[in-house]
N, CA and C of each residue as an Amber inpcrd file, in Angstrom:
protein
   684
-205.2840000-142.3030000  51.1170000-205.0500000-142.3050000  49.9270000
-204.5380000-140.9020000  49.1150000-204.8810000-140.1560000  49.2240000
-204.7680000-138.4600000  48.4620000-204.0930000-138.0490000  49.6790000
-202.7140000-138.4510000  50.0540000-201.7440000-137.4850000  50.8680000
-201.6800000-136.4660000  50.1500000-201.2040000-136.2790000  48.7190000
-200.4690000-135.1700000  48.2190000-201.7150000-134.2780000  47.5680000
-202.8320000-134.4880000  47.8400000-204.1990000-133.4970000  47.7350000
-204.3530000-133.0450000  49.3780000-204.0600000-133.8990000  50.6390000
-204.4170000-133.2990000  51.6190000-203.2060000-132.4830000  51.9840000
-202.1910000-132.6400000  51.4990000-201.0510000-131.7560000  51.6620000
-201.4330000-130.3630000  51.6630000-201.8960000-130.3790000  50.1180000
-201.8300000-128.7760000  49.2990000-203.0500000-128.2810000  50.0530000
-204.4680000-128.7090000  50.4750000-205.4260000-128.1930000  51.3090000
-204.5970000-127.3830000  52.4870000-204.0310000-128.4000000  53.0880000
-203.6090000-127.8600000  54.5230000-202.2880000-126.1860000  54.4890000
-201.9930000-126.3700000  53.3550000-200.4660000-125.5090000  53.1490000
-200.8790000-124.3330000  53.0450000-201.8710000-123.6960000  52.6420000
-202.0740000-122.2270000  52.7670000-202.3710000-122.0050000  54.5710000
-203.1860000-122.5340000  55.3140000-203.0050000-121.6370000  56.6730000
-201.9930000-122.0280000  57.5430000-200.7490000-123.3640000  57.2590000
-199.7150000-123.2190000  57.6030000-198.4960000-122.1830000  57.5620000
-198.8620000-121.6300000  55.9840000-197.5630000-121.1840000  55.3370000
-197.9640000-119.7520000  55.7320000-199.4260000-119.6570000  56.0080000
-199.9860000-118.1210000  56.8740000-199.2400000-117.8930000  58.0430000
-198.8460000-118.8490000  58.6810000-198.7690000-118.7860000  60.6010000
-197.4680000-117.4930000  60.6290000-196.5470000-117.3340000  59.8180000
-195.4050000-116.8720000  60.1780000-196.0830000-115.1040000  59.9250000
-196.7630000-115.1500000  59.0250000-197.1960000-113.9290000  58.3410000
-198.3010000-113.3660000  59.8420000-198.9960000-114.3710000  60.0310000
-200.3150000-114.0030000  60.9530000-199.2490000-113.3030000  62.7040000
-197.9490000-114.0380000  62.7520000-197.2410000-113.8640000  63.9920000
-196.9480000-112.2580000  63.9250000-196.3040000-111.9950000  62.4860000
-195.9240000-110.6040000  62.5260000-196.7250000-109.8520000  62.3710000
-197.2390000-109.9300000  62.0880000-198.9960000-108.8970000  61.8580000
-199.5380000-108.9890000  63.5080000-199.3380000-109.5290000  64.4140000
-199.8640000-109.6040000  65.8630000-198.8800000-108.6390000  66.6170000
-197.4810000-109.0050000  66.5430000-196.5250000-107.8860000  66.6550000
-197.1660000-106.4770000  67.1500000-197.5360000-106.0810000  65.5320000
-197.5100000-104.5630000  65.3240000-199.0020000-104.2950000  64.7590000
-200.1520000-104.8180000  65.6420000-201.6910000-105.1590000  64.8600000
-202.0730000-103.5170000  65.6010000-202.9640000-102.9400000  64.9900000
-203.7950000-102.2350000  65.1640000-205.0730000-102.1100000  65.5670000
-205.6200000-101.1700000  66.4220000-207.0620000-101.2560000  66.8740000
-208.0590000-102.3270000  66.0910000-207.8680000-101.9300000  64.8340000
-208.9190000-102.4720000  63.7420000-207.8460000-102.8110000  62.6030000
-208.3960000-104.3420000  62.5520000-208.0180000-104.7510000  61.5510000
-208.2000000-105.8860000  60.3080000-207.4130000-105.5330000  58.8600000
-208.8600000-106.1300000  57.9040000-207.6410000-106.9760000  57.2670000
-208.0480000-108.2470000  57.2690000-207.1910000-109.2260000  56.6260000
-207.7970000-109.9890000  55.1810000-206.9560000-109.8510000  53.8830000
-207.5260000-110.3860000  52.8110000-206.7770000-111.6640000  52.4070000
-207.5970000-112.5130000  52.4170000-206.7410000-113.8660000  51.4120000
-207.5320000-114.2950000  50.2890000-206.9470000-114.9730000  49.0220000
-207.1450000-115.5470000  48.0570000-206.1840000-116.5890000  47.7210000
-206.8400000-117.4120000  47.8520000-206.4560000-118.7880000  47.0240000
-207.1150000-119.6960000  46.0850000-206.2710000-119.8470000  44.8270000
-206.8460000-120.4110000  43.7820000-206.2790000-122.0720000  43.6000000
-206.9690000-122.7560000  43.5920000-206.5900000-124.1630000  43.5180000
-207.1910000-125.1280000  42.0130000-206.3840000-125.6760000  41.7790000
-206.8440000-126.8560000  40.3670000-206.6620000-128.0430000  40.8420000
-207.3920000-128.8220000  41.1390000-207.1240000-130.5520000  41.4180000
-207.7780000-131.5290000  40.5890000-206.9940000-132.7100000  40.3540000
-207.5160000-133.6800000  39.0600000-206.8950000-135.0620000  39.4240000
-207.7270000-135.7310000  39.2020000-206.8220000-137.4860000  39.3770000
-207.5970000-138.0680000  38.1840000-206.1690000-138.7650000  37.4000000
-206.2650000-139.6770000  36.3710000-205.6990000-140.8280000  36.6240000
-206.2350000-141.6760000  35.4320000-205.6270000-142.9270000  35.5980000
-205.3040000-143.3340000  34.2770000-204.5700000-144.7660000  34.3590000
-204.1290000-145.3460000  32.7830000-203.6020000-146.5740000  33.1020000
-204.3270000-147.4380000  32.3660000-204.1610000-148.9380000  32.1880000
-203.1270000-149.3340000  31.2270000-201.9260000-150.1790000  31.3440000
-201.3000000-150.6810000  30.4890000-200.6470000-152.0440000  30.4370000
-201.7430000-153.0020000  30.1110000-201.8020000-154.6560000  30.5380000
-202.3440000-154.3520000  32.0400000-201.6290000-155.0300000  33.0180000
-201.8240000-155.7670000  34.4240000-201.9320000-154.3710000  34.7870000
-200.9500000-153.1370000  34.8040000-200.4980000-152.5450000  35.1350000
-201.4390000-150.9510000  35.5480000-201.9410000-150.6720000  36.6700000
-202.7680000-149.3450000  36.7900000-202.0770000-148.4240000  37.5070000
-202.0800000-147.5080000  36.7260000-201.3740000-146.2520000  37.0050000
-202.3240000-144.6920000  37.7420000-202.5110000-144.3010000  39.1120000
-203.0980000-143.5770000  39.0720000-202.4400000-142.0960000  39.8690000
-202.7150000-141.0700000  39.5620000-202.2220000-139.6390000  39.7840000
-203.3460000-138.9280000  40.2410000-202.8240000-138.0710000  41.5940000
-203.4510000-137.2440000  42.1160000-202.9900000-135.7620000  42.3380000
-203.2750000-135.0340000  41.7840000-202.6870000-133.7070000  41.4250000
-203.0950000-132.2960000  42.2360000-202.7480000-131.5550000  42.8570000
-203.2500000-130.2020000  43.4320000-201.9420000-128.9670000  43.3260000
-202.7970000-128.1930000  42.3040000-201.8740000-127.2790000  42.4100000
-202.6240000-125.7760000  42.6700000-202.2200000-124.9450000  43.4680000
-202.8250000-123.6530000  44.0180000-201.9000000-122.7240000  43.7880000
-202.3380000-121.1700000  44.1400000-201.7600000-119.8750000  44.0330000
-202.2990000-119.4790000  45.2360000-201.9010000-118.4640000  46.0700000
-202.6090000-117.9100000  47.0580000-201.7500000-116.8030000  47.3690000
-202.7510000-115.2110000  47.7240000-202.2360000-114.2310000  47.5770000
-202.7960000-113.8230000  49.3580000-201.9710000-113.2610000  50.2340000
-202.6600000-112.7610000  51.4650000-201.7190000-111.2010000  51.7930000
-203.2150000-110.3310000  52.1220000-202.3200000-109.0570000  52.9250000
-203.3050000-108.7040000  54.0480000-202.3350000-107.7290000  54.9070000
-203.3360000-106.9370000  55.7140000-203.2920000-105.5410000  55.3650000
-204.0710000-104.9700000  55.9150000-204.3890000-103.6420000  55.6480000
-204.2780000-102.6250000  56.9130000-203.3520000-101.8980000  57.4360000
-202.2000000-102.0150000  55.4920000-201.0650000-103.1200000  55.7180000
-200.5270000-103.4570000  55.1090000-199.9350000-104.2210000  55.1900000
-199.3450000-104.8280000  53.7830000-197.9190000-105.5500000  53.7670000
-197.6340000-106.0630000  51.9460000-198.7780000-106.9830000  51.8470000
-198.5530000-107.3250000  50.3700000-199.2110000-108.4640000  50.0040000
-198.1000000-109.7950000  49.7430000-198.7560000-110.4140000  49.9330000
-197.6030000-112.0060000  49.8260000-198.1830000-112.9970000  49.1180000
-197.4180000-113.2770000  48.4280000-197.7690000-115.0840000  47.1660000
-196.7400000-115.6630000  47.1920000-197.8010000-116.8470000  47.5570000
-197.1370000-118.2610000  47.2420000-197.4340000-119.2760000  46.4360000
-196.8620000-119.9190000  46.2040000-197.5990000-121.2760000  45.3030000
-197.3440000-122.4790000  46.1550000-198.0100000-123.7730000  45.7580000
-197.7220000-124.9770000  46.2060000-198.4070000-125.8600000  45.4250000
-197.4950000-127.0870000  44.8380000-198.0600000-127.9680000  43.8090000
-197.7410000-129.6250000  44.3690000-198.9730000-130.3810000  44.4970000
-198.4120000-131.5370000  45.0230000-198.8880000-132.5030000  44.1620000
-198.0310000-133.6040000  43.7220000-198.5200000-135.1090000  43.2580000
-198.3820000-136.1570000  44.2090000-199.2870000-137.4800000  43.9490000
-199.1540000-138.8130000  44.6540000-199.3820000-139.7150000  43.3090000
-198.1440000-140.4540000  42.9860000-198.6630000-141.1360000  42.1500000
-198.6050000-142.7890000  42.8840000-199.1440000-143.7500000  42.2560000
-199.8050000-145.1530000  42.7070000-199.6860000-145.7090000  41.3050000
-198.9460000-147.0960000  41.6620000-198.8810000-148.0310000  40.4730000
-199.4930000-149.2160000  41.0990000-200.2970000-149.7630000  40.3990000
-200.9280000-151.1880000  40.9300000-200.6400000-152.3630000  39.9090000
-200.1460000-153.4820000  40.4020000-200.5630000-154.6610000  39.3300000
-201.9480000-155.2560000  39.9880000-202.5530000-154.8800000  39.0290000
-204.0580000-155.1550000  39.1020000-204.2380000-156.9570000  38.9570000
-203.5870000-157.5860000  38.3630000-203.5340000-159.0200000  37.5190000
-202.8310000-159.8560000  39.2770000-202.5280000-159.4220000  40.2820000
-202.0360000-159.9420000  41.5430000-202.6160000-160.3810000  42.0980000
-203.2520000-162.0460000  42.5480000-204.1330000-162.2930000  43.1660000
-203.6240000-162.4980000  45.0530000-202.3090000-162.4920000  45.2010000
-202.1850000-162.0880000  46.6140000-201.3870000-160.9570000  46.8700000
-201.9060000-159.8910000  46.8320000-201.5900000-158.3240000  46.9720000
-200.5030000-158.2580000  48.5150000-199.3860000-157.9930000  48.3820000
-198.7630000-157.2950000  49.7490000-199.1960000-156.5100000  50.2900000
-199.6310000-155.6900000  49.3170000-200.3390000-154.2040000  50.0910000
-201.8220000-154.1180000  48.8500000-202.7940000-153.9860000  49.3230000
-203.9650000-153.9010000  48.7320000-204.0110000-152.2630000  47.9130000
-204.2930000-152.2730000  46.6820000-204.6100000-150.9950000  46.5110000
-205.9500000-150.5100000  46.8350000-206.3300000-149.1540000  47.1830000
-207.5480000-148.8260000  47.4110000-208.1860000-149.1660000  46.3430000
-208.0610000-148.2770000  45.2870000-208.5530000-147.9050000  44.2520000
-209.0030000-148.6580000  43.0540000-207.9510000-149.1020000  42.3300000
-207.9490000-150.2380000  41.3940000-208.3390000-151.4550000  41.7290000
-207.2260000-151.7670000  42.7810000-207.3370000-153.2270000  43.0820000
-205.9860000-153.6920000  43.0330000-205.4910000-155.0320000  43.6290000
-204.3310000-155.6210000  43.0460000-203.4850000-155.1990000  44.0320000
-202.0890000-155.0590000  43.6750000-200.9900000-155.0160000  44.8840000
-200.1690000-153.8610000  44.2110000-199.8560000-152.8200000  45.2920000
-199.2360000-151.1870000  44.7330000-197.9220000-152.0870000  44.7350000
-197.4250000-151.7240000  43.7810000-195.9890000-152.0470000  42.9250000
-194.7760000-150.9340000  43.3800000-195.5620000-149.6170000  43.3570000
-194.5420000-148.4890000  43.5870000-195.4140000-147.1840000  43.7420000
-195.1710000-146.3410000  44.8900000-196.0140000-144.6340000  45.1340000
-194.5350000-144.2080000  45.3800000-194.9690000-142.9120000  44.7180000
-194.3870000-141.2470000  44.8020000-194.8990000-140.6260000  45.3230000
-194.6260000-139.5100000  46.4210000-194.9930000-138.3630000  46.8390000
-194.4890000-137.5760000  47.1550000-194.6440000-136.2810000  46.3370000
-194.0310000-135.3400000  45.9680000-194.2570000-134.0410000  46.0890000
-194.0940000-132.4550000  46.4100000-194.2760000-131.2760000  46.3540000
-193.5250000-130.2800000  46.2160000-193.4900000-129.1770000  45.6520000
-192.8250000-127.9640000  45.8600000-193.6090000-126.3480000  45.5420000
-193.2480000-125.4550000  45.5840000-193.6910000-124.0180000  45.3900000
-194.2100000-123.6390000  44.1600000-194.1120000-124.3370000  43.1490000
-194.8250000-123.5770000  42.1910000-195.8930000-123.3860000  42.2850000
-196.0700000-122.4100000  41.4860000-197.6880000-121.9220000  41.0960000
-198.8800000-122.4490000  40.6290000-199.8790000-122.0750000  40.6750000
-200.7960000-122.1520000  39.5020000-200.9180000-121.1030000  38.5380000
-200.6670000-121.1720000  37.1520000-200.9090000-120.5000000  36.5260000
-202.0240000-120.1630000  36.2560000-202.9860000-119.0700000  36.4430000
-204.9210000-119.1380000  36.1080000-205.1600000-117.9630000  35.6930000
-206.0020000-117.7550000  35.0000000-207.2380000-116.6910000  34.2580000
-208.2750000-116.3290000  35.6060000-208.3750000-114.6690000  35.8550000
-209.4430000-114.7090000  36.8780000-210.7540000-115.1370000  36.5720000
-211.1600000-115.7360000  35.6060000-212.7440000-116.1330000  35.4340000
-212.1730000-118.0020000  35.6630000-211.1270000-118.2690000  35.5440000
-210.9560000-119.8760000  35.6470000-211.0560000-120.7560000  34.6950000
-210.9080000-120.0740000  33.1350000-211.5740000-120.7350000  32.2080000
-210.2910000-121.6020000  32.2840000-208.6230000-120.7260000  32.0700000
-207.8750000-121.8860000  31.8270000-206.5370000-121.8900000  33.1400000
-205.6600000-122.8720000  33.4530000-204.9920000-123.3020000  34.1100000
-203.5970000-124.1700000  33.8990000-203.0920000-123.8240000  34.3940000
-201.6400000-124.6430000  33.9570000-200.5030000-124.8530000  35.2760000
-199.5980000-125.8960000  35.2330000-198.1330000-125.9920000  35.8510000
-197.4190000-126.5330000  35.3210000-196.4100000-126.5710000  35.3750000
-195.5830000-127.3220000  34.7800000-194.1350000-127.2250000  35.5920000
-193.8980000-128.3860000  36.2450000-192.7260000-128.2760000  37.1960000
-191.9930000-129.4070000  37.6140000-190.8680000-130.1370000  37.8180000
-190.1060000-130.7880000  38.5310000-189.9210000-130.7050000  39.7940000
-190.5690000-131.7870000  40.6360000-190.9150000-131.5920000  42.1570000
-190.2720000-132.9650000  42.7160000-189.5110000-132.2500000  44.0060000
-188.7250000-133.6560000  44.9560000-189.7190000-134.2460000  45.6410000
-189.1650000-135.5740000  45.6050000-190.3070000-136.3920000  46.4210000
-189.4860000-137.6900000  46.9150000-190.3270000-138.5340000  47.5500000
-190.0640000-140.0040000  48.0720000-190.5130000-140.4670000  47.5440000
-189.9580000-142.3460000  47.3090000-190.8990000-143.4230000  47.1300000
-191.3410000-143.7290000  47.9440000-192.1260000-145.0630000  47.8330000
-193.0380000-145.5750000  48.9880000-191.8220000-146.4640000  49.9910000
-190.1980000-146.7640000  49.5840000-189.2530000-147.3230000  49.9530000
-188.6540000-145.8870000  50.6540000-188.3980000-144.9450000  50.3880000
-188.1550000-144.0760000  51.2150000-186.4040000-143.1990000  50.4670000
-186.8110000-143.7270000  49.1480000-185.8130000-143.2450000  48.2310000
-185.9650000-141.5820000  47.7150000-185.4130000-140.7300000  47.4390000
-185.2260000-139.4990000  46.2890000-185.7450000-139.8750000  45.4860000
-186.7680000-139.0620000  44.7540000-187.2890000-139.4070000  43.1990000
-187.6400000-137.9480000  43.1040000-187.5950000-137.5650000  41.6570000
-188.0630000-136.1820000  41.1750000-189.1750000-136.8350000  39.7050000
-190.4870000-136.0190000  40.2510000-191.5440000-136.0370000  39.3570000
-192.1010000-134.9690000  38.5560000-191.8390000-135.0160000  37.1590000
-191.9850000-134.4360000  36.3450000-193.2280000-134.2670000  35.8260000
-194.1710000-133.3700000  35.8690000-195.4390000-132.6440000  35.9420000
-195.7310000-131.8600000  34.5330000-196.5610000-131.8290000  34.2390000
-197.6160000-130.6450000  33.7670000-198.9890000-131.1950000  33.2850000
-199.4920000-130.2790000  33.6500000-200.7110000-130.2520000  34.0690000
-201.6560000-128.7510000  33.3400000-202.7210000-129.2160000  32.7880000
-203.2860000-128.2170000  32.1760000-205.0990000-128.3940000  32.3550000
-205.6960000-127.3860000  32.9970000-206.8030000-127.0840000  33.0200000
-208.1690000-126.2420000  32.1330000-208.8140000-126.9350000  31.5980000
-209.7700000-126.0820000  30.5220000-211.0740000-126.4360000  31.3520000
-211.3980000-124.8220000  31.6410000-213.1240000-124.9780000  31.9850000
-214.3130000-125.3330000  30.8870000-215.2620000-126.1430000  31.6960000
-216.3440000-126.5000000  30.7250000-217.3970000-126.5460000  30.9870000
-217.6280000-125.9130000  32.2830000-219.2910000-125.5230000  32.6710000
-218.9210000-124.2450000  33.4810000-220.3310000-123.8370000  33.7310000
-220.5890000-122.3170000  33.9380000-219.6290000-121.8440000  35.7110000
-219.7280000-120.8080000  35.7680000-218.7460000-120.2430000  36.7690000
-219.7800000-120.2140000  38.1050000-219.7780000-121.2640000  38.8000000
-220.6930000-121.1700000  40.0650000-219.7100000-120.2710000  41.1970000
-221.0940000-119.1410000  41.9820000-220.6050000-118.3120000  42.9890000
-221.6060000-118.7180000  44.3480000-220.5940000-119.0860000  45.3530000
-221.3380000-118.6570000  46.6470000-220.8460000-117.7150000  47.7860000
-221.3840000-117.4360000  48.8710000-220.8220000-116.2240000  49.4690000
-221.6060000-116.5760000  51.1780000-220.8200000-116.5100000  51.9380000
-220.7010000-117.0400000  53.2500000-220.3000000-115.8770000  54.2490000
-221.0440000-115.0330000  54.8610000-221.0930000-113.9310000  55.9110000
-221.2390000-114.2490000  57.1710000-220.4500000-114.0630000  58.3250000
-220.6140000-114.4510000  59.6820000-220.4560000-112.9550000  60.6620000
-221.4650000-112.9740000  61.4520000-220.7340000-111.5780000  62.3100000
-220.7840000-112.6060000  63.8990000-220.3230000-112.0270000  64.6080000
-220.0820000-112.6810000  66.0710000-219.3570000-111.7100000  66.7590000
-220.1190000-111.3570000  68.5290000-219.1480000-110.7700000  69.4770000
-218.9270000-111.8600000  70.7320000-217.7660000-112.0140000  70.2920000
-217.0160000-112.7710000  71.3280000-216.8830000-112.3660000  72.9510000
-216.9190000-111.5060000  73.0570000-217.1060000-110.7500000  74.5550000
-215.9070000-109.8960000  74.6880000-214.8620000-110.0650000  73.7180000
-213.7690000-109.1460000  73.6490000-213.8200000-108.0980000  72.5490000
-214.8490000-108.4170000  71.8800000-214.8270000-107.3990000  70.6850000
-215.6390000-108.1190000  69.3960000-216.0210000-107.4250000  68.5350000
-216.6470000-107.5140000  67.6120000-215.7620000-108.3410000  65.9170000
-216.4810000-109.2600000  65.8750000-215.3650000-110.4150000  64.5620000
-216.3830000-110.3860000  63.1230000-216.3570000-109.8160000  62.1710000
-217.1440000-109.7350000  61.0110000-216.2130000-110.7500000  59.7030000
-216.8450000-111.4210000  59.3820000-215.8550000-112.4170000  58.0370000
-217.0100000-112.5690000  56.5710000-216.3780000-112.7650000  55.6280000
-216.8010000-113.0860000  54.2400000-216.2670000-113.7170000  53.5360000
-216.4900000-114.6760000  53.4160000-216.1540000-115.8180000  52.1620000
-216.6780000-115.6990000  50.6360000-215.9870000-115.5810000  49.6620000
-216.8070000-115.6250000  48.5300000-215.8760000-116.6880000  47.3610000
-216.6170000-117.4250000  47.1760000-216.1830000-118.8560000  46.2900000
-216.7890000-118.9650000  45.0280000-215.7000000-119.3300000  43.8940000
-215.8150000-119.4260000  42.9610000-215.3380000-120.7420000  42.2290000
-216.1860000-121.3870000  41.7850000-215.7930000-122.7880000  40.8610000
-216.2100000-123.0670000  40.1470000-214.9290000-123.5030000  38.6990000
-215.6360000-124.1370000  37.5520000-215.3540000-125.4070000  37.0930000
-216.4050000-126.3570000  36.8920000-215.6810000-127.6060000  36.4850000
-215.1600000-127.0240000  34.9480000-214.0800000-128.1370000  35.2810000
-212.7540000-128.7930000  34.1540000-212.7290000-129.9070000  33.5750000
-211.9680000-129.9850000  32.8490000-211.1410000-130.8420000  31.9670000
-209.9410000-130.4490000  32.4300000-209.2350000-131.7870000  33.1900000
-207.7630000-131.3740000  33.3680000-207.0630000-132.5040000  32.2730000
-205.8720000-132.0630000  31.9130000-204.7260000-133.2540000  31.0810000
-203.6760000-133.1130000  31.9980000-203.0620000-134.4450000  32.3800000
-202.2640000-134.6550000  33.2290000-201.1000000-135.3920000  32.5790000
-199.5140000-135.1250000  32.5180000-199.0140000-135.8790000  32.1890000
-197.4590000-136.0350000  33.3630000-197.6330000-137.4030000  33.5690000
-195.9020000-137.0400000  34.9390000-195.2200000-138.2830000  34.2530000
-193.9520000-137.7490000  34.9450000-192.9860000-139.2640000  34.5710000
-192.3080000-139.0140000  35.9650000-191.9080000-140.5070000  36.2440000
-191.5800000-140.3420000  37.6000000-190.6180000-141.8150000  37.5860000
-189.3420000-142.2360000  37.8940000-188.3720000-143.5870000  38.1270000
-188.4420000-144.6530000  36.6410000-188.6020000-143.7280000  35.8000000
-189.0300000-144.2560000  34.6040000-189.8620000-144.8790000  33.9810000
-190.9990000-144.3270000  34.8180000-192.4230000-144.7530000  34.2450000
-193.0720000-142.9330000  33.9940000-194.0780000-143.3500000  32.9440000
-194.8680000-142.4640000  32.7470000-196.2990000-142.6350000  32.3220000
-196.7470000-141.6390000  32.7580000-198.4320000-141.4380000  32.0370000
-198.8880000-140.3630000  31.7150000-200.0780000-140.1950000  30.7720000
-200.3120000-138.7110000  30.0910000-201.9760000-139.6350000  30.1860000
-203.1680000-138.8380000  31.2810000-204.5460000-139.0130000  30.8410000
-205.0150000-137.7790000  30.9770000-206.4830000-138.0500000  31.0580000
-207.4090000-136.8680000  31.1790000-208.1820000-136.5810000  32.0060000
-208.8240000-136.1510000  32.5550000-209.8470000-136.2590000  34.0630000
-211.1120000-134.9430000  33.4560000-211.9520000-135.5260000  32.7320000
-213.2570000-134.6530000  32.6230000-214.0910000-134.3050000  33.6120000
-213.9010000-134.8840000  34.8110000-214.3780000-134.3590000  36.2170000
-213.8670000-133.1450000  37.0950000-212.4190000-132.6850000  36.7980000
-211.6520000-131.8340000  37.3590000-212.0460000-130.5570000  37.7960000
-211.3810000-129.5940000  38.5210000-212.4610000-128.5910000  38.9660000
-211.2600000-127.6560000  39.6500000-211.4920000-126.1010000  39.1670000
-210.5250000-125.0290000  39.7060000-211.5790000-124.0350000  40.1960000
-211.0840000-123.6110000  41.4590000-211.1320000-123.4950000  42.7470000
-210.9390000-121.8410000  43.2000000-211.8760000-120.8050000  43.7440000
-210.9430000-119.6580000  44.1140000-211.7240000-119.2990000  45.2520000
-211.0180000-118.9030000  46.5870000-212.0650000-118.5020000  47.4890000
-211.2150000-117.0080000  47.9260000-212.7490000-116.1650000  47.9550000
-211.4770000-114.8550000  48.5360000-212.4160000-114.8450000  49.8630000
-211.4870000-114.1600000  50.7710000-211.5290000-114.2630000  52.4490000
-211.3010000-112.7730000  53.0010000-212.4740000-112.1580000  53.6130000
-211.8330000-110.4460000  54.4570000-212.8160000-111.0610000  55.9000000
-211.5910000-110.3420000  56.7600000-211.6820000-110.3140000  58.1790000
-211.8520000-109.3430000  59.1110000-212.7410000-108.8690000  59.8100000
-212.4140000-107.3880000  60.5210000-212.7780000-107.8040000  61.6400000
-212.0490000-106.8800000  62.8620000-211.6350000-107.5170000  63.9940000
-211.7310000-106.2350000  64.4550000-212.4660000-105.9330000  65.8130000
-212.9290000-104.7560000  66.3630000-212.5570000-105.0430000  68.0180000
-211.5420000-104.9730000  68.5330000-211.5520000-105.6680000  70.1250000
-212.0580000-104.2240000  71.2910000-212.5740000-104.4440000  71.8270000
-212.8640000-103.9840000  72.8630000-211.5820000-102.7110000  73.5770000
-212.3260000-101.7130000  74.0530000-210.8370000-101.0960000  74.6060000
-210.1310000-101.4000000  75.8810000-209.0360000-101.2350000  75.5390000
-208.1510000-102.0910000  76.3050000-208.0160000-103.6530000  76.2410000
-208.5750000-104.0210000  75.0110000-207.6410000-105.8120000  74.8280000
-206.9650000-105.7110000  73.9850000-206.2300000-106.4770000  74.2650000
-205.1030000-106.7760000  73.5130000-204.6630000-108.7710000  73.1090000
-204.1140000-108.6200000  71.8220000-204.0130000-109.9030000  71.6870000
-205.3190000-110.4270000  70.8520000-206.1140000-109.6370000  69.8070000
-207.1870000-110.3640000  70.2060000-207.1960000-110.3700000  68.2700000
-207.3450000-111.5560000  68.2230000-206.7980000-112.0920000  66.6070000
-208.0600000-113.0590000  66.3850000-209.1250000-113.0130000  66.1500000
-209.9810000-114.1040000  65.9710000-210.0210000-114.5340000  64.7250000
-209.9940000-113.5320000  63.8310000-209.7350000-113.8800000  62.1180000
-208.4800000-115.1180000  61.8500000-207.7670000-115.1390000  62.7970000
-207.0190000-116.3380000  62.8030000-206.8110000-117.4160000  63.7440000
-208.1580000-117.8290000  64.6760000-208.5800000-118.3860000  65.5870000
-208.0300000-118.2000000  67.0290000-207.5380000-116.8030000  66.9300000
-206.8640000-116.8390000  68.8190000-207.5540000-115.8820000  69.4540000
-208.5450000-115.5150000  69.5760000-209.5990000-114.4820000  70.4310000
-208.5740000-113.9840000  71.3780000-208.9730000-112.6860000  72.1310000
-208.2190000-112.4740000  73.3430000-207.5670000-113.0140000  74.2230000
């Protein structure tokens, strides 16, 4: 149901793959990786007569680096739009969320980054996203979304240490999360919707990982899931 949100969640690891390969070629005996990913997500809906429009939004900005090495930065924004006829009695395609018949869907994404402050109190993205509708036709989704923090900044830390036999690996994940209210406006294929999600969230993950291979061990990269 939330294909756009799932795509955004998977984007960072896939995007890191070319970078991970380049690091592997010139690996040092001891490698230190850092990654920071900040994401704003929201789900809004609006009804007009029998027509219910639902919008699923995810926007992120990620930074990654090796030490020594350059710092990379990338963004990813995804939108999934579903329009249902809630008055239909014999649906051709059942709408999982609000019920009725699905009359239109659009799925789109691009590399627009989320603009966010360090304390996760404000975030926004405005962009035009290329995508396709449920018939496979190309569409453009015009998106404007803004998040305003409404709750306390929550902090979590997870640390792991492991001896893999070929060496030692230690990683630490620091997470920040702030409840937010999101205001989302979308236009696509002559349809438009503006609505608010009071249960939205802005989250940030900072991760670092240290690899210590045993002498003589090559191609040891457990930080990326590839032990020797």
